[in-house]
N, C-alpha and C positions, 0 to 999 in steps of 0.2 A: 362817612360814619365814624365817629370818634368814640372809642371804647377804652375805659380805664378799669383795670382789675385791681382790687384792694384787699390786702390782708394785714396782719399785725406788723410783720417785719419787712415785707417785700423781698424775702430771700427764698421762700419755698413755694407757696401756693400761687400768689399773684403773678410772679414772673413765669411760673409754669403755665398759667392760663394765658398770659400775654403771648408767649412764644408758640403755644399750641394754636391759638387763634390766628396768629400771623401765618403759621404754616398752613392752616385750613384755607385762608383766603388766597394765599399764594398758589396753592394747588388748584384752586378754582379759577385762577387768573384774574382775580378781582382785587388784588392788594392795593391798587392805586385808589380804590374807593374807600379805603380804611386808614385810620390812624389809630394804632393800638399801643397802649402803654400799661404800666402797673406802678403802684405806690403802696406805702405803708401808712398805718394810722399812728404807729409809735415812732420814736426817734432812735430806738435801740440799735438798729442795724444800718442806719443811714451811711452810705458810702461803701458798705460791704458788698462783696460779690454774691452771686446766687449760691445757695446751699449746694454742697457736693451731691447730695441725694437727688435734688432736682436736676442738676446738670447731668448726672449719670442716667437718670430715667429718660430725659429728653434725648440724650445721645443715642439711646436704643432706637429712636425713630429718626435719627439723622438731623435732629433739631439742635442748633447751637444757641447759646445765650451769651456769646462773647460780647464783652463790653458793658453788660448790664450791671448796674450797681443800685442798691436800695435808695429810694427817694421817698420823701414824705408827701402825703396828700396835702394839697393847699386849697384854700377857699376859692382861689381863682380857677381851680380845676372844674368847678361846677359849670361855669360858662363854656369851658373848652370842650367838654365831653357830652355825648348823647346818652351814654350809659355809664354808670358808675356801679361796679359790681363787687359786693363783698362776698367772702367765702363762707361766713358763718354768722350766727346771731350776735356774737361778741363783736365781730368786725362791723356789723350793721349798726349796733348801738354807738360805736366809736365814730363811724362815718357820719351818722345823723347828729352827733354832738359837734363834729367839726364842720358839717354842712347842714345846719338846721333848717334851712329853707329849701325844701324839695318841690318847688312850685311846678317844675317840669316833669315830675314823676320819673326821674332819671336813676334813682338809687334803688337797687334790687340786690337780692341774694342770687348768685350765679345759677344755682340749681332750681330757682323758682321758675325758670323757663323750661325745665325738663318735665317729663311725665311723672317723676317721683321727687318732688321738692324736698330738699333736706340740706343740712349743713355739710360742708366738706371738712373733714377732720384735718387737723394740723399735723403734718408728718414730722415737724420739729419735735413733737411730743410722742407721736405714735411710731415713728420710724418706718411707716408703711407708705412709701412713695408710689407703690403700684396702685393701691386703692385710690390715693389722691389723684394720680394721673387719670384713672378710669372715670372718676367723678368729674374732674375738670373737663375731660374730653366730652363727656355726656353734656355738661352744661354749655360748653362752647358750641357744640353741634346744634343744640336746641336753640340757643341764642341766634346763631347764624341763620338757621332755618326761619326763625321769626323775622329777622331783618330782611332776608331775601323775599319772603312771602309778602311783606309789606311794601316791597319794591323800593327800598332805600338804596 
């Protein structure tokens, strides 16, 4: 199962989701069944490392983002991934502009899989990495539950 998390810059939310999901599947002993990555819709942060707030929050849970730098979403990613997950409505509009043909119904907002579908606020602007982490954890947990229930 190939999963790509996407946000505006690929330094806050999408890498947080990438590494939370990697941690979840690793703890379940199923990481070999997954390829998980993240990307940006913009070019603003390409090559930059993960935001200190995201690094700090994930380190509270023993999760490292070592070596991760921002990359941009590419048209070829559509064929490579089973799920392409945006963090908010703005990301979704940008993803759909970059990948206009969603014939495989792969593009979703991460929290659309949760019991409370909503946007995940950008901590770049809010400064609230705690709420972002909680929302991302909820979304990753719901997505993983869906994937496992479908027997992928």
